SERO-4910 file (N, C-alpha, C, O; in steps of 0.05 Angstrom, whole numbers):
BEGIN
 pado doro    nc1    nc2    nc3   cac1   cac2   cac3    cc1    cc2    cc3    oc1    oc2    oc3
  Unk    A    544   -310   -142    519   -325   -141    522   -348   -120    543   -361   -120
  Unk    A    502   -351   -104    504   -372    -83    501   -399    -95    486   -404   -115
  Unk    A    515   -419    -83    513   -446    -92    487   -457    -80    483   -458    -56
  Unk    A    469   -467    -97    444   -477    -89    439   -504   -103    433   -505   -127
  Unk    A    440   -525    -87    438   -552    -99    410   -558   -110    407   -576   -126
  Unk    A    390   -543   -102    363   -547   -111    358   -531   -137    337   -534   -150
  Unk    A    376   -513   -144    373   -498   -169    356   -473   -166    348   -461   -186
  Unk    A    349   -466   -142    332   -442   -138    345   -424   -117    357   -434    -98
  Unk    A    342   -399   -120    351   -379   -101    329   -376    -80    305   -379    -87
  Unk    A    336   -369    -55    315   -363    -36    299   -339    -44    309   -321    -57
  Unk    A    273   -339    -38    256   -317    -44    263   -293    -26    266   -296     -2
  Unk    A    266   -270    -39    273   -246    -24    252   -224    -29    235   -227    -47
  Unk    A    253   -203    -13    235   -181    -16    206   -187     -7    202   -206      9
  Unk    A    187   -172    -16    159   -175     -7    149   -203    -11    133   -213      5
  Unk    A    157   -217    -32    146   -244    -38    154   -264    -16    141   -284    -14
  Unk    A    175   -258     -1    183   -276     20    161   -278     42    161   -297     57
  Unk    A    143   -259     43    121   -259     63     97   -276     53     80   -283     69
  Unk    A     95   -281     28     71   -293     16     62   -319     29     39   -322     35
  Unk    A     80   -338     33     71   -363     46     59   -359     74     39   -371     81
  Unk    A     71   -341     89     61   -334    116     34   -320    114     16   -326    130
  Unk    A     30   -302     95      5   -288     91    -17   -308     85    -39   -307     97
  Unk    A    -12   -326     66    -32   -346     59    -39   -364     83    -63   -370     87
  Unk    A    -20   -372     98    -24   -390    121    -40   -375    143    -58   -386    155
  Unk    A    -31   -350    148    -43   -335    170    -72   -327    165    -89   -328    183
  Unk    A    -78   -318    141   -104   -307    135   -122   -325    119   -146   -319    114
  Unk    A   -112   -348    109   -128   -368     95   -138   -360     68   -157   -371     57
  Unk    A   -124   -341     55   -132   -331     28   -107   -333     11    -85   -328     20
  Unk    A   -111   -339    -15    -90   -340    -34    -80   -311    -40    -95   -292    -35
  Unk    A    -56   -309    -49    -45   -282    -55    -62   -268    -77    -64   -243    -77
  Unk    A    -73   -283    -95    -90   -271   -116   -113   -255   -104   -121   -234   -115
  Unk    A   -123   -264    -81   -145   -250    -67   -135   -222    -58   -148   -202    -63
  Unk    A   -111   -222    -46   -100   -197    -35    -93   -178    -58    -97   -154    -56
  Unk    A    -81   -189    -79    -74   -172   -102    -99   -160   -115    -98   -137   -123
  Unk    A   -120   -175   -116   -145   -164   -128   -156   -142   -110   -166   -122   -121
  Unk    A   -155   -145    -84   -164   -124    -66   -148    -98    -71   -159    -76    -73
  Unk    A   -122   -101    -72   -104    -77    -75   -110    -65   -102   -109    -40   -105
  Unk    A   -116    -80   -123   -122    -70   -149   -146    -51   -149   -148    -34   -166
  Unk    A   -164    -55   -130   -188    -38   -128   -181    -10   -117   -197      8   -118
  Unk    A   -157     -7   -108   -148     18    -95   -130     34   -113   -113     49   -103
  Unk    A   -133     32   -139   -117     47   -158   -117     77   -151   -138     88   -145
  Unk    A    -94     89   -151    -92    117   -145    -87    123   -115    -78    145   -108
  Unk    A    -92    103    -98    -87    107    -69    -57    106    -64    -43     91    -78
  Unk    A    -48    120    -45    -20    120    -37    -14     94    -22    -31     81    -11
  Unk    A     12     87    -23     21     62    -10     11     61     19     -1     41     27
  Unk    A     17     81     35     10     81     63    -20     80     67    -29     67     86
  Unk    A    -35     92     50    -65     91     52    -75     63     48    -93     54     62
  Unk    A    -63     49     28    -72     22     23    -63      3     45    -78    -15     52
  Unk    A    -40      7     56    -31     -9     79    -50     -6    102    -59    -25    114
  Unk    A    -56     19    108    -75     25    131   -102     12    126   -115      2    144
  Unk    A   -111     13    101   -137      1     94   -137    -29     97   -156    -40    108
  Unk    A   -116    -42     88   -114    -71     92   -114    -79    122   -126    -99    130
  Unk    A   -100    -63    138    -99    -68    167   -126    -64    180   -135    -81    195
  Unk    A   -139    -42    173   -165    -35    186   -188    -52    176   -203    -63    192
  Unk    A   -190    -55    150   -214    -68    139   -211    -99    136   -231   -113    135
  Unk    A   -186   -108    136   -182   -137    131   -165   -150    152   -160   -174    150
  Unk    A   -157   -136    173   -143   -147    196   -115   -157    192   -105   -173    207
  Unk    A   -102   -147    171    -74   -155    166    -55   -140    185    -61   -118    193
  Unk    A    -33   -153    191    -12   -140    206      3   -121    188      1   -123    163
  Unk    A     18   -103    200     31    -82    184     51    -94    164     50    -86    140
  Unk    A     67   -112    172     87   -124    154     75   -138    131     85   -136    108
  Unk    A     54   -153    136     40   -168    114     27   -148     95     30   -151     71
  Unk    A     13   -129    106      0   -109     88     20    -94     72     16    -90     48
  Unk    A     42    -86     84     63    -71     70     75    -88     48     80    -78     26
  Unk    A     80   -114     53     91   -132     32     73   -134      8     82   -134    -14
  Unk    A     47   -137     13     28   -140     -9     27   -114    -25     29   -116    -50
  Unk    A     25    -92    -12     24    -66    -27     50    -61    -42     50    -52    -65
  Unk    A     73    -66    -29     99    -62    -42    101    -79    -67    111    -70    -88
  Unk    A     92   -104    -66     93   -122    -89     75   -111   -111     84   -110   -134
  Unk    A     51   -103   -104     33    -93   -125     43    -67   -138     40    -64   -162
  Unk    A     53    -49   -121     63    -24   -132     87    -29   -150     90    -16   -171
  Unk    A    105    -47   -143    128    -53   -160    119    -67   -186    131    -62   -207
  Unk    A     99    -83   -185     89    -97   -209     76    -77   -228     78    -79   -252
  Unk    A     63    -56   -217     51    -35   -233     71    -19   -249     66     -9   -270
  Unk    A     95    -16   -237    117     -1   -250    129    -16   -273    139     -3   -292
  Unk    A    129    -42   -271    143    -59   -291    126    -62   -315    135    -75   -334
***
């Protein structure tokens, strides 16, 4: 375990993109999660493509949102 004087580990995985997504697009993550929730049954790549085309997200940001939502659905 890394020594962290602040008592928190750095954010890893898809969530590490969230601050940048909120800053870049001006919407809270709850907005993006709600949009993805409307796409139940769609494949990962289809939802990423939809976020890029319909909402103007970059590939990395769209992929991070979808990956987070898909992993949350499994838990």
